N, C-alpha and C positions, 0 to 999 in steps of 0.2 A: 556513505551516510549523509543524510540531509536533515538539517534542522528545519522545522516547519511550524506553522500555526494555521489550522484549517478545520473545517467540518468534514470534508471529503478528500480522499486520496485515490487517484486512479493511475493506471499505467497502460502503455501499449508496448509490448515487448515480445520477443520470440525466444523460446526455451523454457526452462523451469526455474523457479526462484523460491527462496525461503525469506520470509518477511518478518522483521522484528521492529518493535516500537519501544524505544528507550531500553534496548537490550533484552526485552522480554517478548513473549508472544502477546499479540493484542487480545484484550478481553473479548469474549464472544459477543458481547452486547454491541460492539462497534465494528467487528469484522464482517465484511460482506460475503456473499455466497461464493465468490470466485476464490476465496481462501479457505482451506480446510482448518480443522482444529489444531493442527501442528504448524500453522503458519506457511504451509506449502501452497503455491499457486502454479498450476500446470498451464502453460501458455501454448495452446495448440492451434490457434488461428489468429490472424491479424485483426485485433479489435481492442477497444479500451476495456481493461479489466478493473472491476471495482474492488478496492482493497479495504477502505475504512469509510464509515459514515457514523457521525456522532451528532447528538442534539445541540452540542455547543462546540465552540472552537477548542481544539486540543493543541497544546504545545508539546513538542517532543523532538526526538531524533529518530528518523526512519533508517533502518539498515536493510539492504537488499543483497542477498548472497545467491550466486549462481549455484544451481543444484547439479547441473550436467555440464561441467567444464565452463563454458562461457554463455552469455546471453547478450542479446542486442536490445538496447532500450531506445525506442523511437520517441517516446513522450512519457512524462511523469507529471501529473497535474495535481494541484491542490485548489480547492474552491471554498468559498464561504469564509475567507480570511478576515474580512472586515467585521468588527464587532458592531452590532446594532445598539443604538442608544435611544 
């Protein structure tokens, strides 16, 4: 689990994962196309997978669970963390 504050969350991993935000599935309005309605992300090629995108910074805890035994995480990024004034 990772605590974060950001507009965007992305990952580069290998395997399959289940993604939760604050212990629940992310709302469809902020879930990106790489994640299905059940919070499942199928990682089938080496690239950055888009997980979340919101219009404002979100605070929360991200939980990532392996779906098929284990998975390898090469990068997990958050962007848009600074609030504009």
